[in-house]
N, C-alpha and C positions, 0 to 999 in steps of 0.2 A: 176220929176210924183212918189207917190206914189202908194203905193200898194194896192189895195182895195178887200176882204175882206166882206162876207155877213154869219150872222148866222145863224143857222139853225129858230131860228126863226125869219127873218127877209125873211128868204126864203118863208116861211111858209105864214108870212103874204103879199107875193104880188103875192103868189097862190091864197087866198083870197079873195084880190082885184081883180084880174082876173078873178075869178070864176061870184066874186059878179055881177064888168059888164058885165062880158058874157048874164049875164042872165033879170039883169035891164036895162041895157043895147044895147045889142046883140053883135058879137063876133068883129068885126071889129072897132068898140071905147073901145074893154075892149084889142086889140091890140094896138090902136096906146097909148094908157093910157099907156101897158108898155114897149111900146116905147119909150112915152118920162123922165117913169124912166129911161134902159138904156143909154137914152141921157145923163141924168140928172148925173149918176152913173160914167159916161166918164167923165164929168165933171168934180166933183168933185175931181176926183183919177187925173186926171192932173192940176186942178188949189183948193189945198187942202183949201189956205185961204179962201175962199166963203163959209163956211164953219159958220151956225155964233152961235152964246151961248145964251143964252138965262135967264135975273134975275130971281132969285129964284129956276135959276137951278145948284147943281150941275157942279166946271169946269172940271169933266168926260166925260161931253156927250158938242155935237155941232147938229146943226141944219142944216136941206137941206128942203123946201117947193119946191113940184113937185103939180102942180094941188093944188087936193085937203086932198094931207093927205102931210106929215114929215119924212123922211130920220133923223134917230134917232144914231147917230156918236159917234163912242167913236176914237181918234187916240191915237198909241200906235208908237211908234218912228217911223218912216219911213210906216206904214201901216193902211189905214183908216179901220177900220170895222163898216160897218150897223149891225147896232143891233138888231132894229124894225124897221117898218115903220105904223104910226099910223093914223087915219085920224085926219084931223086940227080943229071940231067940238070937239072932242074929248079934254077935261080940261087934258093939257097934266103934268100938274106941282103931281095933286098924281097919276095919271096913270104910268109919272115916277119911282117917289120914292116909288111906290110899288115893280116896275121891278126893280130898281135900285141894288141891290144884285146881285141879279143873270142874269141881263145883263151884269155889270163886270166880274162876273164872265167867263161865255160863250165867253166876249174877251178876255180873257187872257186862256182859256182854249185853244179855235182856232188861235192867235197868239201864244202858246206853240210848238200847234201843228205844224205851218208854222214852223218854226226854222227849226224842223229838217227833210225836206223834199229836 
């Protein structure tokens, strides 16, 4: 089993998804969606081999689909870091290419801070 951490960006993304879901679909649907995300995070933590790579992306990134979103992750030794959560309709290649330098820097900062706990 791996350690699993979420960057501040990923936490913000999940809060935005929840808020949007509440406003558009209601609290019950939003809560079910977040439970699905939580279950996916637990699954990734226990079975990191289910993370997928995609052609056209740096090998530093792996993905896991959750309903209409992708969890964008990187693996650093025994720690899976969820970097961001993107909607499936967003073209991932330009979005990840745009964010790549800061995503990996955020992961490194988080990983380094965990080593000293």
